[in-house]
C-alpha positions as CSV (number, residue, x, y, z in Angstrom):
1,M,141.5,135.0,-94.8
2,T,142.1,131.9,-92.9
3,A,138.6,130.4,-91.9
4,P,137.8,129.5,-88.4
5,V,137.4,126.0,-87.1
6,V,133.7,125.6,-86.5
7,Q,132.3,123.5,-83.7
8,G,128.7,123.3,-83.7
9,S,126.4,125.9,-83.4
10,I,124.8,127.8,-80.2
11,R,121.7,128.2,-81.6
12,R,121.6,124.7,-82.8
13,R,122.8,123.2,-79.9
14,L,120.5,125.4,-77.6
15,L,117.6,124.3,-79.8
16,L,118.6,120.8,-79.4
17,L,118.4,121.1,-75.6
18,Q,115.1,122.5,-75.4
19,L,114.0,119.8,-77.8
20,C,115.0,117.3,-75.6
21,A,113.6,118.9,-72.6
22,S,110.4,119.3,-74.8
23,V,110.0,115.4,-75.5
24,L,110.9,114.3,-72.3
25,L,108.0,116.9,-71.0
26,A,105.6,115.5,-73.8
27,V,106.2,111.9,-72.7
28,L,105.9,112.9,-69.0
29,V,102.6,114.5,-69.7
30,Y,101.2,111.5,-71.8
31,F,102.0,108.9,-68.9
32,L,100.7,111.4,-66.4
33,V,97.4,112.0,-68.3
34,Q,97.3,108.3,-68.8
35,S,97.7,107.4,-64.9
36,V,95.5,110.0,-63.7
37,A,92.6,108.9,-66.5
38,R,93.4,105.2,-64.9
39,Q,93.0,106.1,-61.6
40,V,89.9,108.0,-62.3
41,A,88.3,105.3,-64.4
42,Q,89.0,102.8,-61.6
43,Q,87.8,104.9,-58.6
44,S,84.6,106.2,-60.5
45,Q,83.8,102.5,-61.3
46,D,84.9,101.2,-57.7
47,N,82.3,104.0,-56.4
48,I,79.5,102.8,-58.4
49,L,80.5,99.1,-57.6
50,T,80.3,99.6,-54.0
51,A,77.2,102.1,-54.3
52,S,75.6,98.9,-55.8
53,A,76.7,96.6,-53.3
54,L,75.3,98.8,-50.5
55,S,72.0,99.2,-52.0
56,V,71.4,95.3,-52.2
57,I,72.8,94.8,-48.4
58,D,70.4,97.7,-47.1
59,S,67.7,95.3,-48.8
60,A,68.8,92.1,-47.0
61,R,66.1,91.0,-43.9
62,I,65.2,87.9,-42.0
63,V,61.9,86.2,-42.9
64,D,61.1,82.9,-41.1
65,G,64.4,82.5,-40.5
66,S,65.9,82.7,-43.5
67,V,67.8,85.8,-45.0
68,M,65.6,87.0,-47.9
69,V,67.5,89.7,-50.2
70,D,65.4,91.7,-52.5
71,L,68.0,92.8,-55.4
72,P,67.3,96.7,-56.3
73,Y,66.8,96.6,-60.0
74,A,67.9,100.3,-60.4
75,A,71.3,99.5,-59.0
76,L,72.3,96.9,-61.2
77,S,70.7,98.0,-64.4
78,M,72.8,101.3,-63.6
79,L,75.8,99.2,-64.4
80,D,74.6,97.6,-67.4
81,S,72.9,100.8,-68.9
82,I,75.8,103.4,-68.2
83,T,78.8,101.4,-70.1
84,D,76.9,98.2,-71.5
85,E,78.8,95.9,-69.3
86,R,77.9,92.5,-68.1
87,V,77.1,92.2,-64.2
88,F,77.6,89.5,-61.4
89,Y,76.7,89.3,-57.8
90,A,77.2,87.1,-55.1
91,V,75.3,87.5,-51.5
92,R,77.1,85.2,-48.8
93,L,76.0,84.9,-45.2
94,G,79.5,83.9,-43.6
95,D,80.6,81.4,-46.0
96,E,77.0,80.2,-47.3
97,L,75.9,81.4,-50.6
98,V,72.4,83.3,-50.4
99,T,72.0,83.9,-54.0
100,G,73.9,84.6,-56.9
101,Y,77.0,83.3,-58.4
102,A,78.7,80.8,-56.2
103,D,82.3,80.8,-58.3
104,L,82.6,84.6,-58.1
105,P,85.6,85.7,-56.4
106,R,85.8,87.2,-53.1
107,P,87.9,89.5,-51.2
108,P,90.6,87.5,-49.2
109,R,89.9,86.8,-45.6
110,G,91.2,89.3,-43.2
111,A,90.2,92.4,-45.7
112,A,88.9,95.3,-44.1
113,R,85.4,95.1,-42.7
114,G,83.2,97.7,-44.5
115,S,84.3,97.4,-48.7
116,A,86.9,96.1,-50.2
117,Q,88.0,96.0,-54.3
118,L,89.4,93.4,-56.4
119,S,90.3,92.5,-60.1
120,A,90.1,89.0,-61.1
121,E,89.2,86.8,-63.7
122,F,85.5,85.4,-64.0
123,L,84.1,83.1,-66.7
124,G,87.1,84.0,-69.0
125,E,86.7,87.9,-68.9
126,A,88.4,90.6,-66.7
127,V,85.9,91.9,-63.8
128,R,86.3,94.5,-61.0
129,I,84.6,93.3,-57.7
130,A,83.4,95.8,-55.1
131,A,82.5,93.7,-51.9
132,V,80.5,94.8,-49.1
133,T,80.5,93.3,-45.3
134,R,78.1,94.1,-42.6
135,P,77.4,92.2,-39.4
136,F,73.9,90.6,-39.4
137,A,72.1,89.0,-36.9
138,T,70.1,86.1,-37.3
139,D,68.0,83.2,-35.1
140,L,71.5,81.2,-34.7
141,G,73.4,84.4,-33.5
142,R,75.5,87.1,-35.2
143,N,76.8,86.5,-38.5
144,V,78.8,88.3,-41.4
145,L,76.4,89.2,-44.4
146,E,78.7,90.0,-47.5
147,V,77.6,91.3,-50.9
148,S,79.5,91.2,-54.1
149,V,79.2,93.1,-57.4
150,A,81.3,92.7,-60.2
151,Q,81.5,94.1,-63.4
152,T,83.4,93.5,-66.8
153,L,86.4,95.8,-67.8
154,S,86.0,96.1,-71.7
155,G,83.9,99.7,-71.5
156,Q,86.9,100.7,-69.3
157,R,89.0,100.0,-71.5
158,Q,87.5,101.4,-74.2
159,T,87.2,104.5,-72.4
160,L,91.1,104.2,-71.5
161,A,91.8,103.9,-75.2
162,W,90.0,106.7,-76.1
163,T,92.0,108.7,-73.0
164,S,95.3,107.5,-74.4
165,R,94.7,109.0,-77.8
166,L,93.4,112.1,-76.2
167,S,96.4,112.2,-74.2
168,L,98.5,111.5,-77.0
169,A,97.0,114.4,-78.8
170,V,97.6,116.6,-76.0
171,G,101.5,115.4,-75.7
172,A,102.0,116.2,-79.5
173,G,100.2,119.6,-79.0
174,F,102.5,120.3,-76.2
175,F,105.3,119.2,-78.1
176,A,104.5,121.5,-80.9
177,L,104.1,124.2,-78.7
178,T,107.4,123.9,-77.1
179,V,109.1,123.5,-80.6
180,V,107.8,126.9,-81.7
181,L,108.9,128.4,-78.2
182,A,112.2,126.7,-78.2
183,L,112.7,128.5,-81.8
184,L,111.4,131.9,-80.2
185,I,113.5,131.4,-77.5
186,A,116.5,130.3,-79.4
187,R,116.5,133.2,-81.7
188,A,115.8,135.8,-78.9
189,T,118.9,134.3,-77.0
190,I,121.4,134.5,-80.1
191,Q,119.8,137.7,-80.9
192,P,122.2,140.0,-79.2
193,L,125.4,137.8,-80.6
194,D,124.0,138.5,-84.0
195,R,123.8,142.0,-83.5
196,L,127.3,142.2,-81.9
197,T,128.8,140.1,-85.2
198,A,126.8,142.5,-87.3
199,S,128.0,145.4,-85.7
200,V,131.5,144.4,-86.0
201,S,131.5,143.2,-89.7
202,R,130.1,146.3,-91.2
203,R,133.3,148.2,-89.9
204,G,135.8,148.9,-92.2
205,P,139.4,147.5,-91.9
206,T,140.6,150.5,-90.0
207,D,137.9,151.0,-87.8
208,L,139.3,149.8,-84.4
209,R,136.9,151.4,-82.3
210,P,135.8,149.9,-79.1
211,V,132.8,148.1,-78.9
212,N,130.0,150.1,-76.9
213,A,126.8,148.5,-78.0
214,P,124.6,147.1,-74.9
215,V,125.4,143.4,-74.8
216,P,124.2,140.6,-72.3
217,Q,126.1,139.8,-68.8
218,E,127.4,136.8,-70.3
219,M,128.7,138.4,-73.4
220,A,130.7,141.2,-71.3
221,R,133.9,139.1,-71.1
222,L,134.0,138.5,-74.8
223,V,133.3,142.1,-75.9
224,T,136.0,143.4,-73.3
225,S,138.5,140.7,-74.9
226,L,137.3,141.9,-78.4
227,N,138.2,145.6,-77.5
228,G,141.3,144.9,-75.9
229,F,142.4,143.0,-78.7
230,M,141.5,145.7,-81.0
231,A,143.2,148.4,-79.3
232,R,146.6,146.1,-79.4
233,L,145.6,145.7,-82.9
234,E,145.6,149.7,-83.5
235,A,148.8,150.2,-81.7
236,S,150.7,147.6,-83.7
237,L,149.6,149.3,-87.1
238,N,150.5,152.5,-86.2
239,R,154.1,151.2,-85.1
240,S,154.2,149.6,-88.4
241,E,153.2,152.7,-90.4
242,D,155.6,154.7,-88.4
243,F,158.4,152.1,-89.0
244,I,157.7,152.0,-92.6
245,A,158.0,156.0,-93.2
246,E,161.0,156.1,-90.8
247,A,162.7,153.2,-92.7
248,A,162.0,154.4,-95.9
249,H,163.8,157.8,-94.9
250,R,166.5,156.1,-93.1
251,V,167.3,153.5,-96.2
252,R,167.0,155.7,-98.9
253,T,169.0,158.9,-97.8
254,P,172.1,157.0,-96.4
255,L,172.2,154.9,-99.6
256,A,171.8,158.2,-101.6
257,V,174.6,159.6,-99.7
258,V,176.9,156.6,-100.4
259,R,176.1,156.6,-103.8
260,T,177.1,160.4,-104.5
261,K,180.3,159.5,-102.5
262,A,181.3,156.7,-104.5
263,E,180.8,158.7,-107.8
264,I,183.1,161.3,-106.2
265,I,185.6,158.8,-105.6
266,Q,185.2,157.4,-109.0
267,R,185.8,160.6,-110.5
268,H,189.5,160.7,-108.8
269,I,190.3,156.9,-110.0
270,H,192.6,156.6,-112.7
271,K,193.2,152.8,-112.6
272,P,190.7,150.9,-115.1
273,E,190.5,147.9,-112.3
274,N,189.5,150.4,-109.7
275,R,187.1,152.1,-111.7
276,K,185.6,148.5,-112.9
277,A,185.3,147.9,-109.0
278,M,183.7,151.0,-108.3
279,T,181.2,151.0,-111.1
280,E,180.0,147.5,-109.6
281,M,179.8,149.2,-106.3
282,I,177.8,152.0,-107.5
283,E,175.5,149.5,-109.5
284,A,175.2,147.5,-106.1
285,I,174.1,150.6,-104.2
286,D,171.3,151.3,-107.1
287,E,170.1,147.5,-107.0
288,S,169.9,147.8,-103.0
289,S,168.6,151.5,-103.2
290,R,165.8,150.7,-105.9
291,T,164.9,147.3,-103.9
292,A,164.6,148.8,-100.6
293,G,162.4,151.6,-101.9
294,Q,159.9,149.0,-103.9
295,L,159.7,146.9,-100.6
296,L,159.0,149.8,-98.8
297,D,156.4,150.9,-101.5
298,H,154.8,147.6,-101.7
299,A,154.3,147.4,-98.1
300,M,152.7,151.4,-97.9
301,V,150.4,149.9,-100.9
302,S,149.6,146.7,-98.7
303,F,149.0,149.4,-95.9
304,R,146.9,151.9,-98.0
305,L,144.4,149.1,-99.5
306,D,143.1,148.2,-96.2
307,S,141.6,151.5,-95.9
308,L,141.1,152.5,-99.6
309,P,139.5,156.0,-99.6
310,R,137.0,156.8,-102.5
311,D,138.2,160.3,-103.3
312,R,137.7,161.9,-106.7
313,V,140.9,161.6,-108.4
314,D,141.8,163.5,-111.7
315,L,144.1,161.0,-113.5
316,Q,144.9,163.7,-116.0
317,A,146.4,165.9,-113.6
318,L,147.7,162.8,-112.0
319,M,149.5,161.5,-115.1
320,I,150.8,164.8,-115.9
321,D,152.2,165.3,-112.7
322,A,153.9,161.7,-112.6
323,V,155.6,162.4,-116.1
324,E,157.1,165.7,-114.8
325,R,158.4,164.1,-111.8
326,I,160.4,161.4,-113.8
327,R,161.3,163.4,-116.6
328,P,164.6,164.1,-115.4
329,V,165.5,160.4,-114.5
330,A,164.4,159.7,-118.2
331,E,166.4,162.6,-119.6
332,I,169.6,161.3,-117.8
333,A,169.0,157.7,-119.4
334,G,169.1,159.5,-122.8
335,M,165.1,159.0,-123.5
336,R,162.5,161.1,-124.7
337,L,159.4,161.1,-122.4
338,A,156.1,162.4,-124.3
339,V,152.4,162.9,-123.3
340,G,150.4,161.4,-126.1
341,R,146.6,161.5,-126.4
342,S,145.4,163.2,-123.0
343,E,141.6,163.0,-122.5
344,P,140.2,164.5,-119.0
345,A,139.0,161.2,-116.7
346,T,138.2,160.9,-113.1
347,I,137.6,157.9,-110.9
348,L,137.0,157.5,-107.3
349,G,140.0,155.9,-105.2
350,D,143.1,156.6,-103.8
351,A,145.4,159.6,-105.5
352,I,148.8,158.5,-103.7
353,L,148.3,154.6,-104.8
354,L,147.1,155.2,-108.4
355,Q,150.3,158.0,-108.6
356,S,152.5,155.2,-107.4
357,A,151.2,152.6,-109.9
358,V,151.8,155.3,-112.8
359,R,155.4,156.0,-111.3
360,N,156.3,152.2,-111.5
361,L,154.8,151.9,-115.1
362,L,157.1,154.5,-116.4
363,D,160.0,153.2,-114.2
364,N,159.8,149.8,-115.7
365,A,159.5,151.6,-119.2
366,I,162.8,153.6,-118.4
367,K,164.7,150.7,-117.1
368,Y,164.1,148.2,-119.8
369,S,164.0,151.0,-122.9
370,P,167.5,151.7,-124.6
371,A,168.6,154.8,-124.9
372,E,167.4,157.4,-127.5
373,T,164.0,155.9,-127.8
374,R,160.8,157.1,-127.0
375,I,158.3,156.5,-124.1
376,E,154.9,157.6,-124.7
377,I,152.1,157.8,-121.9
378,S,148.4,158.4,-123.0
379,L,144.9,158.9,-121.4
380,R,141.8,157.9,-123.3
381,Q,138.3,157.8,-121.9
382,A,135.8,155.1,-124.0
383,S,132.5,153.8,-123.6
384,D,133.6,151.0,-121.9
385,G,135.9,152.4,-119.3
386,I,139.3,154.5,-118.8
387,R,142.8,153.6,-120.2
388,L,146.1,155.0,-119.3
389,T,149.0,153.4,-121.5
390,V,152.6,153.3,-121.0
391,A,154.3,152.2,-124.6
392,D,158.1,152.2,-124.5
393,G,160.8,150.9,-127.1
394,G,162.3,148.0,-125.0
395,P,162.7,144.3,-125.6
396,G,158.9,143.9,-124.5
397,F,157.4,141.4,-122.6
398,P,158.8,137.5,-122.4
399,P,156.4,135.4,-124.0
400,R,154.9,132.0,-122.6
401,G,154.2,129.1,-124.5
402,D,153.3,129.7,-128.0
403,T,151.8,133.2,-127.2
404,A,155.2,134.9,-128.0
405,Q,153.9,138.1,-129.4
406,S,150.2,139.7,-129.8
407,S,149.0,142.7,-131.2
408,A,148.8,146.2,-129.0
409,S,145.6,146.9,-130.9
410,N,143.9,145.2,-128.1
411,V,144.8,148.0,-125.8
412,Q,144.1,150.6,-128.1
413,S,141.1,149.5,-129.6
414,G,139.1,148.8,-126.6
415,D,139.5,144.9,-126.1
416,N,139.0,144.1,-122.4
417,H,140.6,141.2,-122.6
418,A,144.1,140.7,-121.5
419,P,146.4,139.0,-123.9
420,P,147.3,135.5,-123.8
421,G,151.0,135.9,-122.1
422,A,153.1,136.0,-119.2
423,S,150.9,139.1,-117.5
424,D,149.7,136.5,-114.9
425,V,153.5,135.5,-114.1
426,L,155.1,139.1,-114.2
427,T,152.6,140.5,-111.4
428,E,153.7,137.7,-109.0
429,R,156.0,139.2,-106.3
430,F,159.8,139.2,-107.0
431,T,159.4,137.5,-110.4
432,R,161.3,139.2,-113.3
433,G,161.1,138.3,-117.1
434,S,163.5,136.5,-118.7
435,N,165.0,139.3,-120.7
436,A,165.8,141.3,-117.5
437,A,169.3,140.1,-117.0
438,G,171.6,142.9,-116.0
439,V,169.1,145.4,-115.6
440,V,168.6,146.7,-111.7
441,G,165.1,145.5,-110.4
442,S,163.2,143.8,-107.5
443,G,160.4,142.2,-109.2
444,L,157.8,144.2,-107.6
445,G,156.9,147.2,-109.8
446,L,154.3,145.0,-111.9
447,T,152.9,143.6,-108.2
448,I,152.4,146.8,-107.2
449,V,150.6,148.1,-110.0
450,Q,148.4,144.7,-110.1
451,D,147.3,145.4,-106.3
452,V,146.5,148.8,-107.3
453,V,144.5,148.8,-110.5
454,T,142.7,145.5,-108.6
455,A,142.0,147.5,-105.5
456,H,140.1,149.9,-107.7
457,G,138.2,147.5,-109.7
458,G,140.3,147.5,-113.0
459,R,142.5,145.4,-114.4
460,L,146.3,145.6,-115.8
461,I,146.9,144.7,-119.4
462,L,150.4,143.7,-120.6
463,D,151.1,143.4,-124.3
464,N,153.9,143.9,-126.9
465,T,153.6,146.3,-129.6
466,P,154.2,145.0,-133.4
467,G,157.4,147.2,-133.8
468,G,159.1,146.1,-130.6
469,G,158.5,147.2,-127.3
470,A,156.0,146.8,-124.4
471,C,152.6,148.5,-123.7
472,A,151.1,148.6,-120.1
473,C,147.4,149.5,-119.8
474,L,145.3,150.2,-116.4
475,F,142.0,149.8,-117.3
476,F,139.2,151.3,-115.2
477,P,135.8,150.1,-116.3
478,S,132.8,152.6,-116.3
479,S,131.0,152.9,-113.2
């Protein structure tokens, strides 16, 4: 069976796409939380600074023509106690410093009246400044009173660092959750395809019924195409089986008629050279008939192996029936066909295929044995399995390498190991032994036997007897 060309996995691809989306969402969540936390922290600090500046500017008044400011201790101490930061301030009337730090940065000129915020460096530290302005009347006329309050940012940065760690943990948790959800989603998405695969794979080789299981809309076209393919395949198999059956009839019958006519004509021929030519023609007809018959038998075996039934088969009755069917052929060839030891034995399998295997073993024994020899078939049931053995008096199986001969006691005594010889070569299609010259054959008989016995869970054991001849055994292990 040719393996399909695999190009990735739908489950893995779907999972990878979901994980990529999860990573992007986790990163987005992280930066979104960071941005929101930074904005909230900045806004909170600006509100506190602005409130402190307002409380300072509300305490400003004119005393003896001078601007007097009472710094509310509560406002500035609140900034210092909440975050343990350093606090700076400056009060200006116009461009003149009233009190505080003269170098404290102030919002640029033209900033909106009311309040303004500014981030700057002061005394080597980053500070956030909130400035509040208000029109102020003095003895010299109207002017603008400006109060600036600044606070260092180390506490804010610590808060943002803690928020960053928290948002990182939130992002990691979100990613872990999305990974679990992605696995569940990928599994649920592929589950209909897995069910369809399991439904089709559980079918037997001849079960070509349409797939009627409910499937998602995206798989409907696939199932429709699969059903169409199985319908075409079933029609093709039916045509092939009909062709084999018809070919078996149309090939064998005309060849048998031609052979009969040739024999009749041969009886009326007196010239030796004509009789010799007619004999060669009859042999050629026999070879063609046997080859065509075994080719059709092999095709029939191949088809039936795809749908091997599990019926209870009486091997003893099958063996006796095969012997009686082929006995006339053996008697014409001048051979004695005998049933030796015969014990009741049954196996589960296909009776037609098993009969074909036994018939091919008997046919081989008749072909390769000389006249006036004895062919014996026996059936024995032992503790380890069943052995159906056919022994003849022919030339035996050809040796391979140094394994020229081996004892037939391997088969008779219950040794399960095939003898080291040419059995693995002789069971190949169209392969014949080196001692088969002059014998009509196609090289398919042992191939058919090997396929049948293997399909039934057994082995074909080929061996040579010590006194000459071949010994073939069908071994079926105990279930």
